[in-house]
N, C-alpha and C positions, 0 to 999 in steps of 0.2 A: 357551563362545559363546554370541554372544545370541541371540535365537531369532528367526525373521524375523517384522517385522509383519505385519497382516492387515487388511484391511477388511472389517469386517461386515456383514451386512444393515443395521445401521441407519445405519452409513456410505453404504451404495449408496441407501436411503431418502433421505437425506439429499441426495444429489446428486439423486436424482428432483425432489425437492421445488424446489430450487433451478432447475434445468433448468425445469419447468415453468412458473415465475415468470419465468425469462428469457425464456423464446417468448410469455408473456402481455404482460408489462411492458416488457421493454425492448428486442426486436429489431425489433417493429413501428416503433419511434419512433428507433433511435438515427440512421438515417441523417438524418432531418430533424434532428435535434438538431447534428450532426455539420456539415451543409449551413447550417444557418442561425447556427452558431456561438452555440448556444443551453445555458446550462450546466442539466444534468438534475434541477432542485432536487426538484421531486414525485417523481421516480423514486429516488433518493439518501432520502428520507423513508419512502418505501412499503418498502426493503427493510429498513428499521427493522422497519415494522409488521406486516410478514410474519415478523419474528423471525430475521434473518439478520444483523443487525448485531452484535449480542452472542452470538452463539454460544460462546464460550468461558467466559463468564462465569458467574458463580453465580446462579440464579435469585433471590436476594433482592435483588441489584440490577437486575432487569430482565432478565439474560441468559438464555440458553437452559439452561446448566448441562451444555455438550456436551462436547467433547475437541477436542484441535488438531488430530487427524485429521478432522473432522467441519469446522472451520475451513479447514483446507487445500482439503479438497472444494468448501467454498460458494466459498470466493475463486477457486477454479480455474474453476468453472463461471460465475461472473459475468464472468471475465476472459473468456473462450470467445466471451460475447457481444459485453460492452463494457468493455474495461479501467479508464475512467474510474470506472464503479459499483465495481468489485473494489478500485479505490485507496480510494475512501471509506469502505470497510467495513474496509480494512487499518488507514487511520488510525485508526479508533475503535477496532481491537482491540489495536495494538500501542502505538505512541509518546503515545498520548492515553488508551486505555482502559486498558493494563496498569497504568503507574503510578498511575492514580484508583485502581484496584481494589486493587493489592497493598500501595500505601504513602498513600492518601487517608484522612481520618477517613469516621464514619460519613454525617456530610450529604454531602460530597462522592462518596463512594461510593453511597448512595441515589439524590440527586439530581440530582446531574451526570452522573454514568456512567450512572444511569437514564434521563434523558433524551435520553443519546446512543442508549443500548440500542433504546430506543422508536421512534427516529427525530425525536424532537421537537426535538433538537438536532442540526445539522451540527457536528462538530471540526473544530480545525485544529491544527497544531502548528507554533510558531513558535519555531526555531532557526537556521537560516542566516543570517548576515547578507554585508555585503559583503566582509568580509575573512574571514570564517569559514565555510567550507564544510566540507572534510574536514577541518581542523582545527577542531575544533568548542571545543578548549580556550581559541582566539582572541578568543570573542564579548565584545563592548562592551557590551550592551545592561544597564542597571543597575536594578537594585529597592533602594530605598532606604527604611527605614522611620520613618516620622514618626507615632508614637505607638500609634493602633490601626490604621494601616493604612499599605501597601505604595504607593512611586510609581513608578512604571515610566516610564523614557526610554530608547529605542534604537530601532534601524533594522535593519528585517527584510525578507529577500527570499527568494522561493520558497517562502513559507507557502501551500499548498496548500488552497484553499478560504477562505484569508483573507478573502476581501472578502463572502464569504456565508456567513460561518460565525457560527454563536449562540454558540459558545464558544470560546477559544483558549486552549491552555495555553503560555504563554510561558516559555522558557528564559532566565534574568537572573542576572545577578551579583550577589550580595547581601551580598558581605564588600568593605569598603574595603583596598585592597592587594591583595589573593591576585589571582594570576595561574593561568594553565594550566586545570589540574582542577579545582582548590580555590573553595570558595565558589560553584560556581553551585546555583541552585535552579530549581524550577519553581514559578511563579505562576498559578491558573486565574482567568481574564478572563470571566465570563460577557457574555451580552450586548454584547458589544465597542463595537458598532455604534452602540450608544444612550448609548456614555459621552464625555466630553469628552478629547480629545488622543489620540483612536484616528484617524489618518487613513490611509485606501487610495490610496498614490501612485500605483498602475497598476496593472493586471493584465498581466505579462509575457506576449508573445507567445513562442508554443513550437510547436516541432514537432507534438506532441501534436495542436492544432488549438485554435480559437478556444472551444469548448466547456468545454476545461479551464480552470480559473480557479487561476492559480499568481501570488499576490499580492506586492506589495513594500509594506509595512507601514510606519509612523514610530508610536511613541507616545511621546507630549511631555504629562511629567504625568501619566500616567495613575494615577490613584489606585483603590484597589480596599481591601477590608477586610483585616488580618493573617492573618484564617482561612482567606485564600485560597491561601495556603502549602500544598504538597503534600507531608506527608512532612516530613521535617527539613532546615532550614535548612544548605545547604550540601553536601546529599546529593544534588543533582541530578543530578550527572554518574553516578553509578552507577546511577539510576532509567533515565536513558535506556539507558545501555548495553544494560541488563536488556531495556527495552522494544524496542531494536533489534534484538534475537534473535528476538521476535516478530514484528517488522515485517520482517526479512528471510525470516523463513519465509513468510509473506504474499505477499511480493514476488515468490519463489520460485514460489508457487502462482500468481501473475500470469502469470509466465512461462510457466507448463503452460498457460495456460487461452490463451493468446495462441497460443503453437506449435500447438496441439490443432485451435482453432480455422482457422489456417491449413492446416494439414493437408488437413483435413477439405474444404476448399474446394476446396483442391488435386487431391484425389483425385478427388472428384466433376465438376471442370471436365476432367479429363486423360482419363477415362472419357466424357464427352460430347462433347470435342470433336476432329474428325477432320482428317487432313489426310493427303494421298498414300491414302486409301482406307482407312484404321483409326484406330484412337481412337490419339491421342499417348500414351497409357500404354504402348502397346504398342512404343516406340521406348524402346531400353536406356537412353538419355541421361535421359528424363523418369522411367522405371520406376525406375531405379536411385535417384534423386533421392526419390522417392514413399519409397521404402523406408526410405532413411537420415534422412528426415525422420520416420518410425513408428517409428523404432528410439531416434532421441535425444529425443522428446517421451516416451516412456515411460521412458526411461533418467532425466531431467529428474522425474518425475512420481514416482518412485520413491523417487529419492534424498531429493524432497521431504516425502513421505510418511514417509520412516525419521526426518526429523530431528523432524516432528510426532509420530511415533512415542514416540521419546526423550525429547521434551518431557512427554508424555502419564506417563511412568514415572517424571515428577519430575526430569529432568536437565536441566542448565544446556546449552542447544544452541549455544553462541556460534559454537565450530568447525563444527557441524553445520549450522546456519541460514547460514552465510557460504560455507559449498559449496556449499549447494542454492542461494542466491541467486547465485551468480558461475555456475554450471553453466544454472541452468534459464534464466536469461536470456539467456546468450550463445547457449546453445542457442535461444531464442525469437527473436533478431535473426536466427540464420543460417538458421532453418525461413522465416521470413517472408521475407528476402529471395530464397531459391528459392521460394517461393510466388510473388513477383511475378515471378520469372522463368519459370514454369511455365506462369504465364497470358498472357506476353509482354506484347501491347498491351494486352489488357483489365486485367492485373495492375497496369501502368503509370495506366491510369486510375481513376476513383472511383467505376464502375459497380458494383466489385468490391469484397468488404472489405478485401481481402490489402494494399492499399498503408496501411491502416490499422492493421491490424497490424504492418505494418514501424513506421510513426510510434512506436507503443506502446511496440514492444520496444527501441528505442532508450533510453525514458526507463526502464524497468526496469533498464538495464546502470549509469545512474548513481545515481538517489536509493537512500535508506535505504543508503548509503555504494556509491561508486563499486566496480564489481568489479574494478579495482586496489587498492583500500582493503581488500577483502573477502578478496583474496589475501593482503595483509599480516594481516589479523586469523588466516587459516588458518595461515601460517608460523608465527607468534607462536606459535601453539597446539601446533603440531608438536614445539615445543622447550621447551613447559612444562607442558605435561601428563605 
């Protein structure tokens, strides 16, 4: 029987460190950025400077050398204050950072990943295309070899931070005639907006708000050195799938943080708000809702930490991460919706953060694989493990 995981004093210190950072650097300015639609570039960089971006990576590449439970705790606490910042850390550690650390060469690990961990570079991952979403194998972006260079051509959408990125990891097809999962490779593009042929078509308006940067990009004959290939040519899909395990773990932690923030706001409001001569928490309809919110948040946290613990033991967590991501983000959506209801007209307004939690929660159910896709992942694993 598997021993139950635990959070040690080291993990609790990590939580306290991140909470102090959030209270000092994020919470005083989040509403201003949201209201004005300003991407918090200085905050995203300061997260790296504080040692929170590279939590699970080795110290020789600029990381903190900590475990994935520390990573989950970090992302949760950031999301409790502002999911947008937590999402930046998740991109850095999952679909961008993991392939660089695991499959990159020494230069890519030390320089590219080192810059990401330090907050010098804001990374982006360019996978999704107009006709390739959940079906990543349908991508049409190509990278053709021309002497000592790769030439990139393609159209990407929903590239988070694409318009402000200092580094983009592009998913492209490098083998002519190959379809499906074969022939897919990862190409690193440092300083993309200083290169000919990289065009920001637009930033896609989305539910999360105008501070979020979700970019539509075009690559028209963009040239990068041949050594910018990450790992082996044609093995990119495998790298993506392994990186998704970490990305889904981080998205689960985001769901926990959103749920925790929504619950705490509701709990405080229900204690202070009085109707008919008593706090509204005394009404069973509200009180039972709070109890359910607390229960679901803790269940999501435990499932997420269990997946992180399995990764710390060296296990592949494809099923566990998909389970945690699906459960935690569905719980976040339900809890945030309940929070809006508990606060009533105030929850519907932007005077309180619960309407933001609700918008943020919906996104977590969609990216890193929709929850429907994640349920398929779980189902397939039930019959193959």
